[in-house]
C-alpha positions, 0 to 999 in steps of 0.5 A: 779843186783840191789835191787829189788823195787816197787812203792807206789803212794798216792792215798788219802789225809787228811790235809797231810802237806807235800804230794799231790795226785799222789806223788810216793815213790820207796821202794827198799831193802831186810829184812833177818832174820838169825840164825847161831848156835843157834843165830839169827840175822836180817839184813835189807836193805832198801832205800825210793826214792821220786823226789817230791822235798818235805821234808822228813817224817820219819814217812812214810818212817818208814811205808814203811820200816815195809811193806818191813820187813813183807814181806822180800823182795820189789818185794814180797809185793802184791797189798796193800793199806797202811796208814801211821801213821799220824802227823797232817794229814794222807795219804794212798798209793797204790802199784799194780802190775797187774795195775800199774799207767802209771804216772811214775814220773821217766818217766813222761815228765816235763808237765806231772809231773805238772799234777799230783796235779790236779788229786785229784781236777778232780776226783771230777768233773762230767765228771770224777767221774766215772772214777778210779784215775789209769784210770784218770792218763792214761788219763792225759797222753794225756792231756795238762794243759795251763794257760790263762790271763784274756781276753785272747781268748781261741777258736775262733769261726769258727776254726776247732775243735781239742780239748775237754777243761775242766776248772780246775780253774777259769771261761771262757765267751761263747761270741756271734758274737757281743762279748757280753758274753751270759753264763760263764763256771766254774770248771769241766766244759767242752767246745769244745765238740760239734765241736768234736762230731758233727764234725763242726767248732767251734760254739762260741769264749771262753775267759778267765773271769779271770786267768784260767787253762784249760786242753785239750785233742786232737780230736783222744784221746777224741775219744779213751777216749770215746770209752774206758769209755762208761759212758762218752757217757751218760754224753755227751748225757746229755750235748749235750742236754743241750747245744742245750737248751742253744744255742737256748735260746737267739732265742727262744723269736724271733722265739717262737713269730712269729714262720715263718722263714727259715730253712737256719736260724735256722736248724730242730734240733734247731727248734724243741728244741726251741719249745720243750724248750717253751712248745708249743702247735700247728702244724709245717708246713714246706714248700719248702723242697724236699719231699713235705710239711712236718707237725708236731704236738706239745703238750706242746712241745711233739712230737705227729704227724709227717709226711714227704716224705710219712713217719709217726711218728719218721722216718718222724721226722728223715728224716726232720732233714736232711733238710737244706733249707726250710720254716716254720710256727707254727700255736698254737692250736691242734684239740680237737681229737689230745689231748689225742694222745700219744707221739711219744717217749720222746723228747730229746731221740727222737732228739738224736736218730735222730742226730745219725741216720743223722750222720750214713746216712751222713757217708754211704753217704761218704763211697760210695763216 
């Protein structure tokens, strides 16, 4: 039977010249104090193993041996945090028996080992900020890190959306249909989420602006992560609202000036978002829709009245979001009696609720089929 052993992992670094976040060390051995006929002796067998291919550090190894001596056996060391004695920098290490980290270097596939150094960096990204290092390690088990050269196409418009992408280093450009860059995404920003959340084809082509590293998470793993970490729902709600605004920014000037068009050219959610983003005041009339004429009153971009298909308020708003064909016209100005009419609800929350309501109805219809 081998000597008892435990694993310590670097959970914090401060200018350490040798080790990085996520590096692991296996500590094994026993330390025994013996007394015989009034004499005492001390026996210690300790071994520290690391496969990070880094230089040895007598200071750190000495600190690990000290904690072994304190608890006599490696397998008796409780969950704890320890700090090294330090040289030009310091590190802290964590040992946990209740929640062992899943990124065990001995068992990782080679490309998973490459992910360990990025843990410390991505923990600062807004997407991961509220997730503990342990859970980040678990997420990385289902992720893949790829490098793309400058001008390489990462994602092409019209493709089936299968992954969430997170920019680790460098930048990517979002291209329109003519190949012109309309925006850029840098470190910590994500793309591909709209096709996953809305179950749609990829809406824009993404191209590397320079050499970039991108972390990708497959659709199934993304859904698992979303279910396990509810805080991410809030993040993506805000992100989806911002994406809607960005995707309509180019079309805003065109539609906000004439405000006559077809729902086939701009879907209802984008049309309302355009009016909201431009803080428009007036009445939107939508005709040639299945349930008769729809009318919506906007004040400074907020929805204050809605009627369609015999419904009023937000139910009418939810109903119109499902329509794919029809004609619309926006007339600026409101009658004086509408100046003090209360808003139906906070617009972005109302829009998100409407899109969720629409998804649920479509899911029910698919189930009945």
